[in-house]
N, C-alpha and C positions, 0 to 999 in steps of 0.2 A: 414739474417741483421746479420751484424756486432755487437756484446755489447756494451753497452755504461758504461763504466765506472766515476762518480764519487770521485777525492780523496781532500781531506783539507789540508793544511799545506803544500802543492805543489810545493813552490817555494825552499824548501832545504832538505837535509836529505833524509830519510826514504819515503816519499811523494815525491820528484823529481824524487830516481830511480825507486819509482813505476810506476810511469808516464811513465820512459824511457823502463820499462822493460814491461810493457803494452801495451806499442806502438809497442813492437817487437811481439808481438803477436796478432795485429792487432783489438787493443781492442782501439774505438773510444776514446775520455778523456773530458769531461769537471776539469778541473785543476783551484782549489780554490786557495786562500792566498789572504796576505793585504798587498805584497809590488808589485808594478804595474810594476813597472819593472824591475822585474822576470819571474813577467810572460809573460809579453810581450816575454821574449826573451824565456822562455822555451816554450813558442806554437810555435815562430818561427822554434825552433829546430826541435820537436814532431809532430809538424804541415807537415812538409815534408815527415814525414811518415804513419801519421795519420790523422782521419777528428779529431780536434780537435780547444775547446771553453776555453775561459778561464771569468776566476769573480772575481771582486777584494771584498772582504768585510772581516769584523774583526767574527770568528764565534761565540764571544760571545755578538754579537751587534744584538738581536733578531729578529729587522725588518728588519737590514739588511742580514738576514740571510733568514728568508720571501722573501722578495723586490727581493733579485739576483735571487735565487731556479725559482722566478715564473718570472723572465724574460730572459730564457732560451729559444732562438726560440724553433721551434718546433722542428725540425733535430736531438736538442738535450734532449726536456723532458725529454723522456723513457727513466732511468736510471736502469739499468740492476745492477749492485755495486756500491756498497757504500765503500768507505775507512774512514773511520773516523781517519784521523791521525796526522790534527792537536794539536798540548799541548806544554806545557811546563815546565820546573822548574824556580823559580825564590829563590835564596839562597842556605842556609845550614846553618841553627840557630838552638840554640836550643830551643825549644816551648817560652818559657819566653821571649826569646829575638828577636825573632820574628817579620818579617816586616808585618803587618797588608795587606799593599800597594803591597807586594810577596804575600800575603794567597790568593787576590782577584782576582789580578793576575792567578794565579792557577786552583785556579775554573774557572770563567770566560769561560778560555778556558778549559779546559780538563774534565769537568764536563757540564756547560751550555753549549758550545760550542758542543759538542755530540749530547747533547740535542733538544738543536735546530736544525744542519742539519739531524737529525733522525728523529725530526718527519715531516722537510719538505719533505722528500719522501720516508720516509715509505707509507704513504697514497696508492698508487700508485704497491707501490708492492704487498700493501691488494689487492686492488680491483685486478689486474693481478694474484694470486694466485702465482708470481714469485720474487726473487731476491734475491741478497747474502749480506750482511755485514759481515765488518772484522773490530773491533774498537783494535786500535794500543794500548795495554794496559803497562803493565812493567813490569818487578822482582818485582819492589816497590809494586806490586797491590797484592804479595802475600807474603811478609815481609814486617814488620817494621825497618827501622833501625837509628841510632841516629840522628836525627838531621835533619832527611827524614819528622818527621813529617804530615804534609798538603800535600807536593808532594804525600805521600805513597798514605795519606785519598782519597785526587784522583782520584788516579789508582784504591786504595780497590774499590771505587766508580766504574770505569770502568766496574770494574767485576764483580760486582754488578747485574749494569744496561746491560752489553752481556747477563747475564744470565736469565733475568728477560725479554729483547728481543726475548730471548732464546725462552722461554716460552711461554711468549704472541705473536706470530708470528708462531708455531707451527703448527694451522690451517690454516695455509693461504700457506705451503708450502713455507718461505723464513726462507735461509739458515741465519746462526748465529755464528759469532766465534770472537776471540780474539787473536792476535799474540804478545807476551809480549816477550819484547827483555830486554837481560843484558846491558851490556855496548857496545853501538855505537861507533862508532869514528865519530860525526857530530857533530854542529856549539852547542847541546845540553850544552854542561857545561861552551862555553863561556859565552851562557844566563845564566846559571846558576850561577855564578860567577861575570856577570856584568861588562866580558872583564878581567878581573884581571887577573895575569900572573898565578896564581894559576891553572887555569885550561887548561894554558900548558902543564899540568904533570897529565894530568888525565888518557891520554891515551899512559904512558911512560913504555917504560918496560916490554909490553908483547905485542900481537897480540888481537885486539877490534875487537868485530863485524863490517861489513862498512853497507853500509847502500844498497847493491845493494845484501849481504846477506840477510837481510831479505824484500827486493821487489823481489826474489826470492820464497822466501818460502813465501808471499803471493799472489805471483802467483800459486806456487801448490795447495795454500788450494782455493781458485775458481775456479783454473781448475778440482778438481774432479768429475766424474759423477753423476750423481743427486739425487743417493743414499746416496752418501757419504759427509759429514762436520765435517770438522775439527775446534771442537766446541771451544779447549782452547790449545797454545801453548807455552811454553816457549824456550828459547831461550837462552843460556849461548857464550861466547867465550869459548875454550875449558884451560885457564887460569884462569876463573871463575869459583866457586863453590856455592856463595850465593852473594847477597847482598855489604857483606863488605868482605869476602875472596875470592881474587885475587892474583897468581902468577905472582910476578913480577920479572923481571930479576934488576941486578946493571947495573944503567945507567953510 
């Protein structure tokens, strides 16, 4: 029987690219997201390649997470691979000027969402003594940069949770790892800057990572033999050295 993967944040960016990559590899899909129309369109496309089921919920809503995953039909209840991809960044302000609503939104999705979805899936992996979890972190989980305060804190939490999961699930043969991208050209900056024109310049002057690049890395990680676990992977575009050092050509 083919493996089944559940991907959160599947309607755009890395999540969507991973759905296509997994479909090409004949991995059955449970695709989760908040935008039903995008889920429907994605299901129509990847569903033509591999068995696909969609769930519409907000990962930060504990009740909705457990109800949605519990509602999976029998054919999709067995989750072999969990990709905790849903997350966001809101605002880029010094801590004293930060918007508390932005802080809540980031912790809600990046930390609570990862915990809720993991809690809903992990027990079945423990029971079967098999499974693979990939948490999508960030280079912001490795360092703190100016005005990154709460976003960096949320991604540092992802790093700590990944390590804690790997330790706790070690006796149960469940693999746990993290993929931590640097600058990836997705809707990320549009969300962070709330549609402001400044978002248009974030990826100009250099070749940023593409969502497909990360999707291929995720597939590489989950396709290793049983004795190999990619525990922690940091990936930058060639032009990027750390969160604040990026070689840009004049535009």
